[in-house]
ZAMARGU-4260 file (C-alpha; in steps of 0.2 Angstrom, whole numbers, plus 5000, padded with zeros to 4 digits):
<rodrens>
0) 4917/4890/4912 | 4932/4878/4911 | 4949/4886/4911 | 4956/4891/4893 | 4968/4903/4894
5) 4974/4912/4879 | 4988/4928/4876 | 4985/4946/4871 | 5001/4955/4864 | 4997/4973/4862
10) 5010/4980/4848 | 5015/4997/4844 | 5031/5000/4834 | 5039/4982/4840 | 5038/4968/4831
15) 5056/4963/4827 | 5055/4953/4844 | 5039/4945/4844 | 5042/4929/4834 | 5049/4922/4850
20) 5037/4928/4860 | 5023/4920/4851 | 5034/4905/4850 | 5036/4904/4869 | 5017/4907/4871
25) 5013/4894/4859 | 5025/4881/4868 | 5013/4884/4883 | 4998/4880/4875 | 4991/4897/4872
30) 4983/4904/4856 | 4988/4921/4854 | 4981/4937/4850 | 4992/4952/4843 | 4985/4969/4842
35) 4992/4980/4829 | 4989/4996/4838 | 4988/5007/4821 | 5005/5005/4816 | 5012/5011/4798
40) 5024/5002/4789 | 5035/4993/4790 | 5026/4987/4807 | 5011/4984/4800 | 5019/4971/4787
45) 5030/4964/4799 | 5014/4961/4810 | 5004/4955/4797 | 5016/4943/4795 | 5011/4931/4810
50) 4995/4931/4806 | 4991/4912/4805 | 4974/4908/4814 | 4974/4889/4809 | 4990/4890/4820
55) 4981/4898/4835 | 4988/4916/4830 | 4978/4929/4826 | 4982/4946/4822 | 4969/4961/4825
60) 4971/4976/4816 | 4966/4993/4824 | 4966/5006/4811 | 4971/5020/4821 | 4983/5021/4837
65) 4973/5022/4852 | 4987/5017/4866 | 4993/5001/4874 | 4978/5001/4885 | 4964/5003/4870
70) 4973/4987/4861 | 4973/4977/4877 | 4955/4979/4881 | 4951/4976/4862 | 4961/4959/4864
75) 4952/4954/4880 | 4934/4958/4870 | 4942/4948/4855 | 4948/4935/4867 | 4930/4932/4876
80) 4920/4933/4859 | 4932/4918/4856 | 4925/4908/4872 | 4944/4911/4881 | 4942/4911/4900
85) 4959/4921/4903 | 4971/4934/4895 | 4989/4933/4897 | 4996/4950/4895 | 5015/4951/4888
90) 5025/4964/4879 | 5030/4963/4862 | 5046/4969/4864 | 5054/4956/4871 | 5057/4962/4889
95) 5046/4947/4898 | 5053/4929/4896 | 5036/4921/4891 | 5041/4904/4897 | 5038/4913/4916
100) 5020/4912/4912 | 5019/4894/4916 | 5018/4901/4934 | 5004/4912/4929 | 4996/4898/4922
105) 4997/4885/4937 | 4992/4899/4949 | 4976/4904/4939 | 4970/4886/4939 | 4971/4885/4957
110) 4964/4904/4959 | 4954/4906/4943 | 4947/4923/4949 | 4960/4930/4954 | 4973/4942/4943
115) 4990/4936/4942 | 5002/4950/4941 | 5020/4950/4938 | 5033/4959/4949 | 5046/4965/4938
120) 5063/4959/4945 | 5076/4970/4935 | 5095/4968/4929 | 5107/4981/4924 | 5100/4984/4907
125) 5084/4994/4914 | 5086/5013/4914 | 5088/5020/4932 | 5075/5034/4928 | 5060/5022/4925
130) 5067/5008/4939 | 5066/5022/4953 | 5052/5032/4946 | 5041/5018/4948 | 5042/5017/4966
135) 5031/5034/4966 | 5016/5025/4958 | 5019/5011/4971 | 5016/5022/4984 | 5001/5030/4977
140) 4992/5013/4974 | 4996/5007/4990 | 4987/5023/4996 | 4971/5022/4984 | 4969/5003/4990
145) 4974/5004/5009 | 4985/4989/5006 | 5000/4983/5000 | 4991/4969/4989 | 4998/4975/4974
150) 5017/4973/4972 | 5020/4981/4955 | 5005/4990/4947 | 5015/4995/4931 | 5023/4978/4926
155) 5012/4975/4908 | 5016/4954/4910 | 5000/4948/4919 | 4985/4937/4916 | 4967/4941/4921
160) 4950/4932/4923 | 4941/4940/4909 | 4923/4936/4916 | 4927/4951/4931 | 4938/4962/4921
165) 4926/4966/4908 | 4912/4966/4919 | 4922/4980/4926 | 4925/4987/4910 | 4908/4989/4905
170) 4905/5002/4920 | 4921/5010/4920 | 4933/5020/4909 | 4950/5014/4909 | 4963/5027/4904
175) 4968/5019/4885 | 4987/5025/4887 | 5003/5022/4899 | 4990/5024/4914 | 4981/5009/4910
180) 4992/4996/4919 | 4990/5004/4935 | 4971/5010/4934 | 4964/4992/4929 | 4971/4985/4944
185) 4966/4997/4956 | 4949/4997/4949 | 4948/4977/4949 | 4956/4976/4967 | 4942/4988/4973
190) 4930/4977/4965 | 4939/4965/4978 | 4947/4954/4962 | 4962/4945/4972 | 4979/4949/4965
195) 4993/4936/4968 | 5009/4943/4963 | 5024/4934/4954 | 5041/4939/4955 | 5048/4940/4935
200) 5062/4945/4927 | 5063/4960/4917 | 5075/4965/4902 | 5077/4979/4892 | 5085/4974/4875
205) 5100/4985/4870 | 5093/4993/4855 | 5074/4995/4862 | 5064/5008/4859 | 5049/5012/4873
210) 5034/5020/4868 | 5033/5028/4886 | 5032/5048/4882 | 5040/5055/4897 | 5030/5071/4898
215) 5013/5067/4890 | 5012/5049/4899 | 5019/5055/4916 | 5005/5069/4915 | 4991/5056/4910
220) 4998/5046/4924 | 4997/5060/4937 | 4979/5062/4932 | 4975/5045/4933 | 4983/5045/4954
225) 4971/5060/4955 | 4957/5052/4950 | 4959/5038/4959 | 4964/5048/4976 | 4947/5057/4975
230) 4937/5040/4972 | 4944/5030/4984 | 4936/5037/5000 | 4920/5032/4994 | 4928/5016/4984
235) 4937/5008/4998 | 4920/5008/5009 | 4911/5000/4994 | 4923/4986/4993 | 4919/4980/5010
240) 4899/4978/5005 | 4904/4969/4988 | 4905/4950/4988 | 4920/4943/4981 | 4917/4936/4961
245) 4915/4919/4959
</rodrens>
């Protein structure tokens, strides 16, 4: 399949900064799938206003909120059915500067079976608890993969090869909420999908409202790591027997 990338943007409550994100992606030549993850008003109408398939922007409505991961996975399936080979995942709230994706696209052209994974570089706008709490997950991912190959498993700015990604999703249950970004990357790594890390600037807009639920999502992430740790003694030897994707 020829290299034909698009962008997938999961959106829940965030729509006010979506216009510049879409414009930046379109400037890179990317068609865009915005996944409305069961929003209510005014976000529902705000997202629907971006729907313009004739200009390469498709808004897909999920009737019930299922979580960031569920929205991204739906976006992957829509993109694959439309004939795209790769999907760039980016947040809707303006944390990521879309022009940085030009590096992702260049790397993916040269490495079409790899995940191009953003590794967050923060400025002073990031909440300290979010910044330092991420290192706990970084440590456990390094244990689960027995490597330092994944620099940042929590950054939601990355480009996936849809073929190996959807093949993995057909055989594994990946958590649909905030555990998604980490779990999918570990599962792909176990399948010998290469991970290429790219430093990316991440900012927290001053009036940004996070969808991260401190108690519930930390519990989900902890249970995810427990499951991955229990699988690792089997998955790591199996990884050595697998052939890399082509």
